[in-house]
DRENSE-560898 format. One record per residue (C-alpha): residue in one letter; residue number from 1; x, y, z. Coordinates in steps of 0.2 Angstrom, whole numbers. Layout:
BEGIN
+------+------+-------+-------+-------+
| resn | resi |    xx |    yy |    zz |
+------+------+-------+-------+-------+
|    a |  NUM |     X |     Y |     Z |
...
+------+------+-------+-------+-------+
//
This chain:
BEGIN
+------+------+-------+-------+-------+
| resn | resi |    xx |    yy |    zz |
+------+------+-------+-------+-------+
|    x |    1 |     0 |     0 |     0 |
|    x |    2 |     6 |    17 |    -5 |
|    x |    3 |     2 |    31 |     7 |
|    x |    4 |     3 |    50 |     4 |
|    x |    5 |     2 |    61 |    19 |
|    x |    6 |    -2 |    79 |    16 |
|    x |    7 |     8 |    91 |    28 |
|    x |    8 |     4 |   109 |    31 |
|    x |    9 |    18 |   121 |    38 |
|    x |   10 |     9 |   131 |    51 |
|    x |   11 |    14 |   144 |    65 |
|    x |   12 |    15 |   136 |    82 |
|    x |   13 |     0 |   141 |    92 |
|    x |   14 |    11 |   150 |   105 |
|    x |   15 |    18 |   162 |    92 |
|    x |   16 |    14 |   180 |    92 |
|    x |   17 |     4 |   184 |    76 |
|    x |   18 |     7 |   201 |    67 |
|    x |   19 |     3 |   207 |    50 |
|    x |   20 |    13 |   219 |    38 |
|    x |   21 |    10 |   230 |    23 |
|    x |   22 |    -6 |   238 |    29 |
|    x |   23 |   -12 |   221 |    37 |
|    x |   24 |   -12 |   212 |    20 |
|    x |   25 |     3 |   200 |    23 |
|    x |   26 |     7 |   188 |    37 |
|    x |   27 |    23 |   193 |    46 |
|    x |   28 |    34 |   178 |    48 |
|    x |   29 |    48 |   186 |    58 |
|    x |   30 |    51 |   177 |    75 |
|    x |   31 |    37 |   164 |    71 |
|    x |   32 |    41 |   146 |    75 |
|    x |   33 |    33 |   134 |    62 |
|    x |   34 |    27 |   116 |    65 |
|    x |   35 |    18 |   102 |    57 |
|    x |   36 |    -1 |   106 |    57 |
|    x |   37 |    -7 |    96 |    72 |
|    x |   38 |   -22 |    88 |    62 |
|    x |   39 |    -9 |    82 |    49 |
|    x |   40 |     2 |    75 |    63 |
|    x |   41 |   -12 |    63 |    68 |
|    x |   42 |   -13 |    57 |    50 |
|    x |   43 |     5 |    55 |    49 |
|    x |   44 |     6 |    45 |    65 |
|    x |   45 |    -8 |    33 |    59 |
|    x |   46 |     2 |    31 |    42 |
|    x |   47 |    17 |    26 |    52 |
|    x |   48 |     6 |    12 |    60 |
|    x |   49 |     2 |     6 |    43 |
|    x |   50 |    20 |     6 |    38 |
|    x |   51 |    26 |    -4 |    54 |
|    x |   52 |    11 |   -16 |    54 |
|    x |   53 |     7 |   -19 |    36 |
|    x |   54 |    23 |   -14 |    27 |
|    x |   55 |    15 |     2 |    18 |
|    x |   56 |    27 |    15 |    11 |
|    x |   57 |    24 |    33 |    17 |
|    x |   58 |    27 |    49 |     7 |
|    x |   59 |    24 |    66 |    14 |
|    x |   60 |    20 |    81 |     3 |
|    x |   61 |    18 |    99 |     5 |
|    x |   62 |    14 |   114 |    -6 |
|    x |   63 |    26 |   128 |    -1 |
|    x |   64 |    43 |   137 |    -4 |
|    x |   65 |    60 |   131 |     3 |
|    x |   66 |    56 |   138 |    21 |
|    x |   67 |    44 |   123 |    23 |
|    x |   68 |    58 |   110 |    21 |
|    x |   69 |    63 |   109 |    40 |
|    x |   70 |    45 |   105 |    44 |
|    x |   71 |    46 |    91 |    30 |
|    x |   72 |    62 |    85 |    37 |
|    x |   73 |    54 |    83 |    54 |
|    x |   74 |    40 |    72 |    46 |
|    x |   75 |    55 |    62 |    38 |
|    x |   76 |    63 |    60 |    55 |
|    x |   77 |    46 |    54 |    62 |
|    x |   78 |    48 |    39 |    50 |
|    x |   79 |    41 |    44 |    32 |
|    x |   80 |    51 |    36 |    18 |
|    x |   81 |    52 |    51 |     7 |
|    x |   82 |    45 |    68 |     4 |
|    x |   83 |    39 |    79 |   -11 |
|    x |   84 |    38 |    98 |   -10 |
|    x |   85 |    28 |   107 |   -23 |
|    x |   86 |    38 |   123 |   -26 |
|    x |   87 |    24 |   136 |   -24 |
|    x |   88 |    16 |   147 |   -11 |
|    x |   89 |     0 |   140 |    -5 |
|    x |   90 |   -11 |   154 |   -11 |
|    x |   91 |   -28 |   146 |    -8 |
|    x |   92 |   -37 |   129 |    -5 |
|    x |   93 |   -41 |   125 |   -23 |
|    x |   94 |   -24 |   129 |   -29 |
|    x |   95 |   -17 |   117 |   -16 |
|    x |   96 |   -29 |   103 |   -20 |
|    x |   97 |   -25 |   104 |   -38 |
|    x |   98 |    -6 |   103 |   -34 |
|    x |   99 |    -8 |    88 |   -23 |
|    x |  100 |   -19 |    80 |   -35 |
|    x |  101 |    -5 |    80 |   -48 |
|    x |  102 |     7 |    72 |   -35 |
|    x |  103 |    -6 |    58 |   -31 |
|    x |  104 |    -8 |    55 |   -50 |
|    x |  105 |    10 |    54 |   -53 |
|    x |  106 |    14 |    43 |   -38 |
|    x |  107 |    -1 |    31 |   -40 |
|    x |  108 |    -5 |    32 |   -21 |
|    x |  109 |   -19 |    21 |   -14 |
|    x |  110 |   -22 |    31 |     2 |
|    x |  111 |   -21 |    50 |     5 |
|    x |  112 |   -21 |    55 |    23 |
|    x |  113 |   -23 |    74 |    28 |
|    x |  114 |   -29 |    84 |    42 |
|    x |  115 |   -47 |    90 |    42 |
|    x |  116 |   -40 |   108 |    41 |
|    x |  117 |   -25 |   118 |    44 |
|    x |  118 |   -24 |   128 |    60 |
|    x |  119 |   -18 |   144 |    52 |
|    x |  120 |   -33 |   148 |    40 |
|    x |  121 |   -45 |   134 |    46 |
|    x |  122 |   -53 |   133 |    29 |
|    x |  123 |   -56 |   114 |    29 |
|    x |  124 |   -57 |   114 |    10 |
|    x |  125 |   -42 |   104 |     3 |
|    x |  126 |   -46 |    86 |     8 |
|    x |  127 |   -64 |    86 |     0 |
|    x |  128 |   -58 |    96 |   -15 |
|    x |  129 |   -44 |    84 |   -18 |
|    x |  130 |   -55 |    69 |   -17 |
|    x |  131 |   -67 |    77 |   -29 |
|    x |  132 |   -53 |    81 |   -42 |
|    x |  133 |   -46 |    63 |   -40 |
|    x |  134 |   -64 |    55 |   -40 |
|    x |  135 |   -58 |    45 |   -24 |
|    x |  136 |   -69 |    40 |   -10 |
|    x |  137 |   -68 |    53 |     5 |
|    x |  138 |   -71 |    52 |    24 |
|    x |  139 |   -71 |    69 |    33 |
|    x |  140 |   -68 |    71 |    52 |
|    x |  141 |   -60 |    54 |    53 |
|    x |  142 |   -57 |    47 |    71 |
|    x |  143 |   -53 |    29 |    67 |
|    x |  144 |   -46 |    19 |    52 |
|    x |  145 |   -42 |     1 |    48 |
|    x |  146 |   -36 |    -6 |    31 |
|    x |  147 |   -37 |   -24 |    25 |
|    x |  148 |   -32 |   -26 |     7 |
|    x |  149 |   -42 |   -14 |    -3 |
|    x |  150 |   -56 |   -12 |    10 |
|    x |  151 |   -56 |     1 |    23 |
|    x |  152 |   -66 |     4 |    39 |
|    x |  153 |   -67 |    22 |    44 |
|    x |  154 |   -75 |    30 |    59 |
|    x |  155 |   -80 |    48 |    58 |
|    x |  156 |   -86 |    60 |    71 |
|    x |  157 |  -104 |    67 |    69 |
|    x |  158 |  -116 |    77 |    79 |
|    x |  159 |  -119 |    68 |    95 |
|    x |  160 |  -109 |    53 |    91 |
|    x |  161 |   -99 |    43 |    78 |
|    x |  162 |  -102 |    34 |    62 |
|    x |  163 |   -94 |    19 |    55 |
|    x |  164 |   -91 |    17 |    36 |
|    x |  165 |   -85 |     4 |    25 |
|    x |  166 |   -77 |     9 |     9 |
|    x |  167 |   -63 |     4 |    -4 |
|    x |  168 |   -47 |    11 |    -9 |
|    x |  169 |   -42 |    23 |   -17 |
|    x |  170 |   -47 |    34 |    -2 |
|    x |  171 |   -44 |    52 |     5 |
|    x |  172 |   -45 |    54 |    23 |
|    x |  173 |   -47 |    70 |    33 |
|    x |  174 |   -41 |    65 |    50 |
|    x |  175 |   -42 |    74 |    67 |
|    x |  176 |   -40 |    71 |    85 |
|    x |  177 |   -45 |    53 |    89 |
|    x |  178 |   -37 |    45 |    73 |
|    x |  179 |   -23 |    41 |    85 |
|    x |  180 |   -21 |    45 |   104 |
|    x |  181 |   -11 |    61 |   108 |
|    x |  182 |     1 |    50 |   119 |
|    x |  183 |     5 |    41 |   103 |
|    x |  184 |    11 |    56 |    93 |
|    x |  185 |    30 |    54 |    90 |
|    x |  186 |    44 |    65 |    94 |
|    x |  187 |    59 |    63 |    82 |
|    x |  188 |    74 |    54 |    91 |
|    x |  189 |    92 |    57 |    86 |
|    x |  190 |    93 |    42 |    75 |
|    x |  191 |    77 |    47 |    65 |
|    x |  192 |    85 |    65 |    63 |
|    x |  193 |   101 |    58 |    56 |
|    x |  194 |    92 |    46 |    44 |
|    x |  195 |    80 |    60 |    38 |
|    x |  196 |    95 |    70 |    31 |
|    x |  197 |    98 |    55 |    19 |
|    x |  198 |    80 |    53 |    14 |
|    x |  199 |    75 |    60 |    -3 |
|    x |  200 |    66 |    77 |    -3 |
|    x |  201 |    60 |    79 |   -21 |
|    x |  202 |    55 |    97 |   -27 |
|    x |  203 |    43 |    98 |   -41 |
|    x |  204 |    37 |   113 |   -50 |
|    x |  205 |    18 |   117 |   -49 |
|    x |  206 |     5 |   115 |   -63 |
|    x |  207 |    -2 |   131 |   -70 |
|    x |  208 |   -18 |   134 |   -60 |
|    x |  209 |   -26 |   151 |   -56 |
|    x |  210 |   -30 |   154 |   -38 |
|    x |  211 |   -49 |   156 |   -35 |
|    x |  212 |   -48 |   167 |   -20 |
|    x |  213 |   -37 |   180 |   -12 |
|    x |  214 |   -35 |   188 |     5 |
|    x |  215 |   -38 |   207 |     5 |
|    x |  216 |   -33 |   210 |    23 |
|    x |  217 |   -32 |   202 |    40 |
|    x |  218 |   -38 |   208 |    57 |
|    x |  219 |   -34 |   202 |    74 |
|    x |  220 |   -47 |   200 |    88 |
|    x |  221 |   -50 |   215 |    98 |
|    x |  222 |   -41 |   215 |   115 |
|    x |  223 |   -51 |   209 |   130 |
|    x |  224 |   -58 |   222 |   141 |
|    x |  225 |   -53 |   225 |   159 |
|    x |  226 |   -60 |   213 |   172 |
|    x |  227 |   -72 |   220 |   185 |
|    x |  228 |   -73 |   212 |   201 |
|    x |  229 |   -89 |   212 |   211 |
|    x |  230 |   -90 |   208 |   229 |
|    x |  231 |   -99 |   191 |   232 |
|    x |  232 |  -112 |   200 |   243 |
|    x |  233 |  -116 |   213 |   230 |
|    x |  234 |  -129 |   204 |   219 |
|    x |  235 |  -137 |   220 |   213 |
|    x |  236 |  -121 |   227 |   206 |
|    x |  237 |  -118 |   210 |   197 |
|    x |  238 |  -135 |   210 |   189 |
|    x |  239 |  -133 |   228 |   184 |
|    x |  240 |  -116 |   224 |   175 |
|    x |  241 |  -123 |   209 |   167 |
|    x |  242 |  -138 |   218 |   161 |
|    x |  243 |  -131 |   235 |   156 |
|    x |  244 |  -113 |   232 |   151 |
|    x |  245 |  -112 |   213 |   146 |
|    x |  246 |  -130 |   213 |   140 |
|    x |  247 |  -131 |   195 |   143 |
|    x |  248 |  -147 |   196 |   153 |
+------+------+-------+-------+-------+
//
């Protein structure tokens, strides 16, 4: 089984976010980038298939050369090789089309991705990728087993979960629950050394026009000052909730 894991290069959630050029560009100065957490769940599941079923695992990302340290981390975790599409990820449709070309050229059976990236939270790419490829698709996946060409997937739905039976080829949009957080892997020294020797192939993008563009960004308004009310002053609490917070 050939598995392709889609990796997004995203800011660490502890990074301070700023914008430049009149709030039209993301300021990357001083920002630490990591593997998108949802993608990391999918990568960890792919490693299970590699170790238990002998699958080969390739990671892919659409981005410029600055994404390569993140891809090397994925290789250090255990992926066999990597593909970087040499283009800025301008929008979801553009990324999906680039990934589709990689899937077609590599003849992959299973494509694992996170349900969304934590920077833009678009959640568009896995579904569009499956549509372009005409592959089966399971979104919000929290469990996956493969036997031959048959797959059993569990996805999260309102109020519970749903178990699905489907066939390969298949695109999975994974999330927390696909593996346990305790099973996520930290590269060890041996993995880091081996990752330096694993192939990271750079391919040029296919000509696709982006369908959307960002005109500006705006950070949330800062939180207001906290007002403390004495526990015995119920009238003041009600007044504040009614006239200032306007929640009652």
